[in-house]
C-alpha positions in Angstrom: 5.3 -32.1 -40.1 2.3 -34.5 -39.7 -1.2 -33.1 -39.4 -1.4 -34.0 -35.7 1.9 -32.4 -34.9 1.0 -29.3 -36.8 -2.4 -29.1 -35.0 -0.6 -29.5 -31.6 1.9 -26.8 -32.5 -0.9 -24.4 -33.7 -2.9 -25.0 -30.5 0.2 -24.4 -28.3 1.0 -21.2 -30.2 -2.6 -20.0 -29.7 -2.4 -20.8 -26.0 0.9 -18.9 -25.6 -0.7 -15.9 -27.4 -3.7 -16.1 -25.2 -1.5 -16.1 -22.0 0.5 -13.1 -23.1 -2.6 -11.0 -23.7 -3.9 -11.9 -20.2 -0.6 -11.2 -18.3 1.4 -8.0 -18.6 4.8 -8.1 -16.8 6.0 -5.6 -14.2 4.5 -2.1 -14.1 2.6 -2.7 -17.4 0.1 -4.7 -15.4 -1.0 -1.5 -13.7 -2.3 -0.2 -17.1 -5.5 -2.2 -16.3 -6.0 -0.2 -13.2 -6.1 3.2 -14.9 -9.2 5.2 -14.0 -10.1 2.9 -11.2 -10.4 3.8 -7.5 -7.4 2.4 -5.7 -6.2 2.0 -2.1 -2.5 2.5 -1.8 -0.5 1.7 1.4 2.9 3.5 1.6 6.1 2.4 3.4 5.6 5.0 6.1 2.2 3.5 6.9 0.0 6.1 5.3 -3.1 4.9 3.4 -4.2 6.8 0.3 -7.4 6.3 -1.7 -7.7 7.9 -5.1 -8.3 7.4 -8.8 -5.3 6.2 -10.7 -4.7 8.5 -13.7 -1.2 7.7 -14.8 1.8 5.4 -14.3 5.3 5.2 -15.6 8.0 2.5 -16.0 9.1 3.1 -12.4 5.6 2.4 -11.0 5.2 6.0 -10.0 1.5 6.6 -9.6 -0.5 9.7 -10.2 -3.7 9.7 -8.1 -6.6 12.2 -8.5 -9.2 13.1 -5.9 -7.0 11.5 -3.3 -7.8 11.2 0.4 -5.4 10.1 3.2 -7.4 7.8 5.4 -6.3 7.5 9.1 -7.6 4.5 11.0 -7.6 4.2 14.8 -9.5 1.2 16.2 -12.9 1.1 14.5 -12.9 4.8 13.6 -11.4 6.6 10.6 -11.0 10.1 9.3 -10.2 11.4 5.8 -7.9 14.2 4.8 -8.4 15.6 1.3 -5.1 15.6 -0.6 -6.2 16.2 -4.2 -3.7 15.2 -6.9 -1.0 13.1 -5.4 2.2 11.8 -7.0 3.5 8.6 -5.3 7.0 7.4 -6.0 6.8 3.7 -7.0 9.4 2.5 -4.5 7.2 3.8 -1.6 4.2 1.6 -2.5 3.8 -1.5 -0.3 0.3 -2.5 -1.2 -2.1 -1.5 -4.0 -5.6 -2.7 -4.7 -8.9 -1.7 -6.2 -11.6 -0.3 -3.9 -14.9 -2.2 -4.0 -17.3 0.6 -3.4 -20.3 -1.7 -3.2 -18.9 -3.4 -0.1 -20.1 -2.2 3.3 -17.4 -1.3 5.8 -18.0 -1.6 9.5 -16.0 1.5 10.5 -17.2 4.8 11.9 -16.3 8.1 10.2 -15.2 10.8 12.5 -14.0 14.4 12.0 -10.3 14.9 11.0 -9.5 16.8 14.3 -10.8 13.8 16.4 -9.0 11.1 14.4 -5.7 13.2 14.5 -6.1 13.4 18.3 -6.8 9.7 18.6 -3.7 9.0 16.4 -1.5 11.1 18.6 -2.8 9.4 21.7 -2.3 5.9 20.1 1.3 6.9 19.2 2.0 8.2 22.7 0.8 4.9 24.2 3.0 2.9 21.8 6.0 5.0 22.8 5.3 4.5 26.5 5.0 0.7 26.0 8.3 0.8 24.1 10.0 2.7 27.0 8.7 0.1 29.5 9.9 -2.7 27.2 13.4 -1.2 27.0 13.5 -0.7 30.7 12.6 -4.3 31.4 15.2 -5.5 28.9 17.9 -3.3 30.5 17.1 -4.7 33.9 17.6 -8.2 32.5 20.9 -7.1 31.1 19.7 -7.3 27.5 19.9 -4.8 24.7 17.4 -4.3 22.0 17.3 -2.1 19.0 14.2 0.0 19.5 12.0 1.0 16.6 11.8 4.5 18.1 15.5 5.2 18.5 17.8 6.1 15.6 20.3 3.4 14.7 23.7 4.4 13.7 24.4 3.1 10.2 27.1 4.0 7.9 24.6 4.0 5.0 22.1 6.4 6.6 
């Protein structure tokens, strides 16, 4: 091999080694997030904030000092959850919390945010009923998000 070809091969091998140290595939990339404060959004819509303490090959997460944050409009309330084990398949979004960034939300007591959440849910259900009624009057059918769909796999 000529000197130029050998130099090219060596620099290419060094670049490949550098790329493999920066990128970890799959759940291994979560290792870099251990001991960081994370925000986790679950499939059911809940938002959790806690310190990532452990992960496994299935992306199951163990969070410590976890709170469940409920948002309604520009207000939020936090419910203390403590140690929380999250099954990996339920994670929709995961990201590090920037604690230096100012958030323009108003904290409110848990009782108030729960009442606001129930009120918001009732309003959504009422809008869905009106929507279904209008569709029925037009002779159309729609699969509602609030009604259970018959499915042979459920």
